Backbone as a ProteinNet text record, in pm:
[ID]
protein_1_A
[PRIMARY]
MAEKAKQVKKKENAIQRYIRETTGELRKVSWPTWTEARRLTVLVLLVMFVVGFFLAGVDFLAGELMNLIIL
[TERTIARY]
80.3	0	85.3	191.6	275.5	343.8	379.1	444.1	349.5	222.8	125.1	104.9	106.6	88.4	205	324.3	441.4	438.6	385.4	382.2	281	170.8	68.6	116.6	155.5	207.2	108	81.9	-11.8	47.2	-31	15	22.2	133.1	154.6	65.4	7.3	-77.3	8.8	-43	32.9	66.7	-22.4	2.8	113.3	109.5	213.5	350	353.8	478.9	531.1	441.7	480.5	542	477.3	527.7	661.8	676	801.2	914.4	888.3	992	1026.4	926.5	950.7	1037	1005	1086.8	1228.8	1243.9	1376.7	1456.9	1392.3	1461.9	1495.1	1405.6	1431.4	1547.5	1573.6	1688.1	1820	1817.4	1938.1	1973.5	1879.9	1899.3	2002.7	2087.3	2183.9	2119.2	2065.9	1993.4	2089.8	2057.1	2145.7	2135.4	2239.9	2235.7	2146.1	2112	2026.6	2095.6	2226.6	2300.8	2294.5	2315.9	2308.6	2167.7	2067.1	1928.7	1893.5	1935.4	1908.1	1979.5	2105.8	2184.2	2122.5	2083	2023.5	1884.9	1810.6	1680	1695.6	1792.6	1818.1	1861.3	1943.7	1988.9	1871.9	1783	1666.4	1576.9	1552.5	1468.9	1532.7	1664.1	1734.6	1723.8	1748.3	1738.5	1595.2	1498.3	1358.1	1324.8	1372.2	1344.1	1416.2	1541.7	1616.3	1546.6	1508.6	1440.2	1304.9	1234.7	1105.7	1118.4	1218.7	1239.7	1281.9	1364.5	1405.9	1284.8	1200.1	1081.6	983.1	972.8	885.7	938.8	1071.7	1130.7	1110.7	1129.3	1108.3	961.6	871.8	728.7	694.5	750.2	723.7	776.2	900.5	957.7	880.7	838.2	760.4	625.7	565.1	438.4	455.1	562.6	588.1	619	693	722.4	593.3	505.1	377.8	294.1	298.1	225.2	281.3	411.8	471.3	433.1	429	394.9	247.1	160.6	17	-26.1	29.4	-12.4	69.2
-120.3	0	127.7	126.1	245	276	170.4	190.6	256.7	219	277.2	426.2	463.1	603.1	687.6	629.5	703.9	720.3	622	626.6	727.2	745.5	840.4	979.4	1054.1	1189	1288	1392.4	1493	1563.7	1569.8	1633.4	1784.8	1842.4	1985.5	2064.6	2169.8	2258.5	2329.9	2345.8	2409.2	2554.3	2623.6	2763.7	2772.6	2683.6	2683	2652	2556	2521	2638.9	2708	2823.4	2932.1	2962.5	3067.7	3026.5	2900.2	2852.6	2859.3	2815.6	2818.5	2961.1	3048.4	3188.1	3258	3239.6	3303.5	3247.7	3120.3	3061.4	3122.8	3146.2	3208	3353.8	3425.9	3567.1	3583.8	3483.7	3491.3	3480	3418.3	3400.9	3524.8	3619.1	3735	3829.7	3882.8	3984.2	4120.5	4179.5	4305.2	4422.1	4521	4637.5	4730.5	4809.8	4911.8	5026	5117.1	5230.1	5316.5	5333	5413.7	5350.5	5219.5	5149.8	5156.9	5140.3	5143.8	5281	5386.9	5522.9	5548.4	5507.6	5528.5	5454	5330.7	5252.7	5306.3	5357.5	5416.3	5539.8	5623.7	5743.5	5702.7	5600.6	5553.1	5502.2	5425.9	5373.8	5488.3	5586.2	5700.3	5780.1	5799.4	5873	5800.4	5671.2	5593.6	5597	5589.1	5593.6	5725.5	5836.6	5965.9	5980.3	5935.4	5944.7	5863.5	5740.2	5655.7	5716.3	5772.2	5836.6	5953.6	6039.5	6153.4	6107.2	6003.1	5949.4	5897.4	5819	5765.2	5875.8	5978.8	6091.1	6160.9	6176.9	6238.6	6153.8	6024.3	5935.4	5938.8	5940.6	5947	6077.3	6187.6	6316.7	6319	6271.8	6271	6178.2	6063.8	5971.8	6034.3	6105.4	6172.6	6281.9	6360.8	6466.2	6407.2	6296.7	6230.1	6178.1	6123.8	6076.8	6192.7	6305.7	6423.6	6470.8	6466.4	6506.8	6411.3	6283.1	6183.3	6193.9	6207.7	6209.2	6340.1	6451	6581.8	6613.6
0	0	0	78.3	89.8	-42.2	-116.1	-244.7	-343.9	-338.5	-428.8	-399.5	-275.5	-236.7	-285.6	-284.7	-332.5	-483.8	-554.4	-699.7	-751.2	-680	-722.3	-682.9	-782.8	-759.3	-817.6	-743.5	-790	-911.4	-1018.1	-1141	-1120	-1164.3	-1146.3	-1241.6	-1190.3	-1268.5	-1373.1	-1493.7	-1601.9	-1568.9	-1503.4	-1468.1	-1364	-1264.7	-1162.7	-1224.4	-1315.8	-1382.5	-1464.5	-1535.6	-1616.5	-1528.2	-1417.2	-1327.7	-1268.2	-1227.5	-1169.7	-1271.7	-1393.7	-1497.3	-1538.4	-1543.7	-1581.3	-1477.6	-1350	-1246.5	-1247.5	-1275.4	-1285.6	-1398.8	-1512.8	-1626.9	-1598.9	-1530	-1500.9	-1404.4	-1320.7	-1230.3	-1306.3	-1424.4	-1504.2	-1586.7	-1599.8	-1686.4	-1626.7	-1711	-1669.8	-1694.5	-1588.5	-1602.1	-1616.6	-1702.8	-1719.3	-1598.7	-1580.7	-1475.6	-1524.3	-1432.3	-1471	-1576.1	-1563.9	-1661.2	-1799.8	-1805.6	-1934.7	-1992.7	-1907.4	-1954.6	-2011.1	-1942.1	-1992.2	-2124.6	-2132.4	-2254.1	-2372.4	-2349.5	-2457.3	-2496.1	-2399.7	-2430.1	-2517.5	-2484.7	-2566.4	-2706.5	-2715.7	-2846.7	-2930.8	-2869.4	-2941.9	-2988.2	-2902.9	-2941.8	-3055.1	-3047.9	-3152.8	-3287.2	-3287.3	-3411.3	-3464	-3372.9	-3412.9	-3484.7	-3430.7	-3493	-3627	-3635.3	-3760.6	-3869.6	-3837.3	-3935.7	-3971.3	-3872.8	-3899.9	-3995.1	-3972.7	-4062.4	-4202	-4208.8	-4337.8	-4415.8	-4348	-4415.8	-4455	-4371.8	-4407	-4532.2	-4541.6	-4661	-4784.7	-4773	-4887.2	-4929.3	-4833.6	-4864.2	-4935.7	-4887.3	-4950.1	-5094.1	-5112.5	-5247.1	-5340.8	-5292.5	-5374.6	-5411.8	-5318.2	-5347.5	-5451.8	-5439.2	-5537.2	-5674.9	-5678.5	-5804.6	-5870.6	-5791.9	-5846.1	-5898.5	-5827.7	-5875.6	-6010	-6026.9	-6153.6	-6266.8	-6236.6	-6337.9	-6376.6	-6278.9	-6305.8	-6371.5	-6326.6	-6379.5	-6497.5
[MASK]
+++++++++++++++++++++++++++++++++++++++++++++++++++++++++++++++++++++++

């Protein structure tokens, strides 16, 4: 009887397993310092604005070119 009780193991809930595995993975992450995070955030914003202005210029030029072709 005792052997049967040991063999029957309660199945782990999928949500509990997900949370346990997620917290385990987050402990392995190398988190940036505040200085690194600020520097990288500024870099991302700068690149975002540069690409945005570039695409706006290409869009404007393409629109003007289409106006010249159509008219």
